[in-house]
Each structure stands twice: as structure tokens, then as C-alpha cells.
N, C-alpha and C positions, 0 to 999 in steps of 0.2 A: 504494500500500500504506500501511497505517497505520504510525505511527512504530515503528521497530524496538525490541525489548526485548532483554535479555541472552539470552533463549532463542530470539529471532528475529533473527538478525544482519542487518546491512544487506545489501541485494541489490545486486550489481554486475552490469552487463551486461544487465539486463532492460529491455524497452521501457518508455517513460514511461507513467505511469498514465493519461494522457489518451488513450492508444490504446484504452482500455476493455478490461479482461480478459474472457475468456469466463467465467471463474469467479473469484470473490474470496472468500477466507475471512478473516473478521475476528474476532479475539479468541475463537477457538473453544476452549471447555473442555468436557470430557466425563468423567464419573465413573460407575462402577458400584459401588454400595455405598460402601465407603471407598477404592476403588481409582481413582485419578485417571489416566485413560488419555491424554487430550489436554490440554495445558497452555498455553492462550492462543495457539493457532496463528494466525498472520497469513501469508497466502500468496496470490499472484496466479498465475493460469494464463493467459498471454497468448494471444490468438486466433491460430489457425493454427500453433501450435507444439506440440511434444511435451515434456511435463514428466514426469519419472520421480520417483516417491516411493520413495526407496531407504532401506532400513533392515533391521535384523535381526528375527528372530522376536519377537513381543510388543512391538514398538515403537509400535504404534497405527496401522499402515498401513491395515488393513482397516476399522477404525472410522472413519478419516478418509474413506475411499472411500464408506462407507455414508452419511455426512453429505452428500457431494457430490451424491448422487442422492435425498436426502430420505428415506432409510430410517430414519435416526435424526435426532433434533432436538437441537441444542446445549443444554447446561445454561446456558451463557453464550455470547455472540457470535452471529454469523449467517453464513449461506452465501448469496451472491448469484450467481445464474447468469444471465448476460446482463442483469444489473441487477435481477433479480427475487429477492426474499427468499423462500427456499423455505419458511420457517416460517410465512409469512403465507398460504400456499395451502391451500385445502381439500383433502381427500383426492381428490375428483374432479378438481380443478384440477391437483393434483400428478401424478396419473396421466396426464393429457393433456400436462403439461409434460415428463414423462420421455420423451416421444417425440422430444425434441430430442437425447436420448442414444442411443448405441449401446453395447452391453456385450458384451465378449468375456470369457468365463469361463475359469477356470483349466484345466478339462478339456474345453473347447469346449461342453459341455452340449447336445449334439445329441439329438434324439429318435430313439432307435434303431429305432423301428418305421416311421419316415418315410424316404423317399429323400432324397438331397442336395437335389434340386429342391424337394421338399415342405418340407424344413427351412428353406431360404432363403426360400421363398414364404410361410411361416407368418406373419411380421409383416404382410405385404401383405394377406393374407386377413383378418387380425384388424382391421387399422386402415385399409385402403383398399378398402372394399367396392365402391366405384364402378368399380374397375379390371376390365377383361375378362380372361379367362384368357390371351388372346394377349398382353395388356400385362404381365401377371404373368410369363409365360414369358420375355418379352423382357427384363424387368428382372432376373430371376434369371440368365439367360444372360450378361447384361452384367456383373453383379457377379462371377460365377464366372470369367469370362474375365479380368477385371481382376487377379485373383490367380493366374492361370496354371492354373486347374483347369476350364477350359471343357469341356463335353461329359460331365461327371460327374453330370448330373442324375438319372440312373437308378440310380446306385449307392447302397448303404446305408452308414451310418457304419462298420459292422463291416468293410467292404471297403476302408477307407481307412487310410493310415498316420497316425501322430500329427500330423505336420506338415500333411497334407491336411485332417484334421479341424479343425485350428486355422484353416486358410484358409476352410473352409466356415463356421466360427463367425464369422469376420470378415465374410464375404459376407452372412450373415444379419444381423449387427449394423449393417451400413451400407446395407441394401437400402431402408430408409425415408429414406435420405439425411440422417442426423442431422448436427448441427453439432459435436457433441462425442462422442468415443469413449473409453470407459473400458476398460482392460485389467487384469484381475486375475491377477497372476502368470502372464503368458502363456507363459513358457519353462520353467516348473516341470516336471521329469521328462523333458525332451527332451535328446537327444544334441546335440553341438555343431553338426553339419550342419543338423539340423532347427531348432535355435535360430537359426542364421543365416537360414534361410528365414522364420521368424517375424519376425525383426528387419526383413528386407526388406519384408515385408508391412505392418508398422507404418509404415515410411517411405513406402511406396507410397500408403497410405491418406492420409497427410498431404499428400504432394506432388500426388497426382492429384485428391483430393477437397477439399483445403483444410481438413480437419477439425482441431479442437483435440483433441490426444490426451493422456490422463492414464494413465500406466502405474504400477501398483503392483508392486514387485519387490524381490527380494533378490539378483538376478542382476547382479553388477557389470559383467561383460563386455557383456551386453545393454544395460544402462543407458547405458554409455558409447558404444555403437554408435548408439542411436536418439535420445538426449536432446538437445534444445536447452537445457533447464534440468534440473538435478537438485536436489531438495529432500531432504536427509538427515534422517530422523526418528529421534530417539533419546530413549527414555524419555518419549515424548509431546510432545517439543518439536522444532522445526526448528533444528538446530545448524549446518547448512551449507546454502547455497543459491547457485546461479548456474549459468553454463555449466559443462560437464564439467571444463574445465581449472581453473576456480575451485575447484570442490569437490575436485578431485584435490590441490590445494595447501593444503587446509584443515589448520589446526594443531590442530583439536579432537582430543583424545586418542583417542576411540573411532572417529571417522571415519578418522583416519590409520591406526589399527590394522586396521579393517575393510577398507579399500582396499588396504593394503600387502600383505596375504596374497595377494590376487588378482594384483596387479601384479608381485610377485616371481616368481610362477609363469608369467607371460606376458610 
């Protein structure tokens, strides 16, 4: 990582930079009009780990995620994914590069008119035309089984619970076997039991597939369940970073207040 600044405190507990992060954010600034949303973000996402970007509403989490997949370009700084500067890619190259990512959306974003099997098969039919129908069916069955929903290929999203829709969304996200999976507020609107199912699914994807996971969230409990590292974003800056225990002990005023409300209840 680049040298820490006051808004990017020293990182403790992270693997050495020589390990080569899956994603590296260097000096990222982003403004919209006169509103500065990201303020010199420096952040590494180590390979094969889960990093949760935690913060309140309006802290810049979604804007940061859009930079990680090249939907936005920095005003200053750069995003390196597996060593590749996203800003240097053409639109066509960037579209191909994004196949290295899987994306799990906040509300699963399934196609209501398609069955579960058709939803999960969709990326394969779009990007793997050389596969036979038998190979596609086998890949779909394998991914659904991985998340405990085998045999649901013929059901429609309307037939599923919220937790099951999330699992189908993840099966679709990883069917192309990406190296990085991004989760956008994966537990929003879910009850505690379903939230635990989603947490288990995130952990299973990392442990079984070895993917690097990036989770955008304001759910403290979920963050502490799944994270290897937590980056706390406040007013566009990383004000706490490290393993969960390190962030839990942060003396930053807002971080301490944000976390204490949840920990007092639990």
C-alpha cells in the first residue's frame, strides 16, 4: 500500500504487499460538482480474503464499488485489478475484463420471467457459446448444489424466499468462475435467520472457490461475521482498517459510536 495519510491510517494485520493484492486502490479522489465524495483512498484487497467496506449512508461506499469495476473513473488516482489499471482499458477491453468479477446485487436482480436454471445459465449462454446444453446444465446444477439449493432449476424467483433468491444470485455470479466477487448490501431487508444464511454463503464462496470477496455494507453484525478485513469509510475517507478486532478497538469518534450501538444490543 502507499504511505498512509491522516485519512488513511496504517494497516495492521494485512498480508505484505509483495503477496500482490487482487485489487489496489491508490490515491482515489472523486467529486460530483462541488461535492467531494472520495478523498484520497488508499486500500488493498488481499487475494482470497473477504474485505467489508463498512460505513453509514452517504459515506461513499457505492461510489467506491463502482470504481472497483470500472463504472466510474477517478478524478485522481487509479484502480489496479490484478495489476491492470482499469482507466487504461478501452470500453471493449473493460467489458471483457469485468468477466473476472462476479456481482451479487442488493435485491438479487433475478429475471422474473426466467426459471432459476435459466437465470444461473444466463452468463454461460452470453459468454461461453462453445458450451453444450449438457455442460451448461451440469455447471448450473453444480453451483446450485454448492449453496444448498440443488434441484430448484425449474422454479421461478417468485416461488423462492428472500434468502433463496440471494443464493441463486450468488450461483449466477460465480457460474463463470470469477476470481473476485462483489456484494452490494447483501443483507439489506433480510431477517436475522436469512442474514445468517447469506453470511454462510459468502464464507462458503471464499472457502470453496478461493475467491476474493468485497462486501459493501452497513450491517455491523454481518460484517463482523464474514470479514477478514474491515475498511470503515466515513465522509469519503478510510478512518479505520484491519481485522475485525482492530476496527472494533478503533478510537475514531464516529467509528466507536457507530459500532457501540450494535455491540451494546448484542
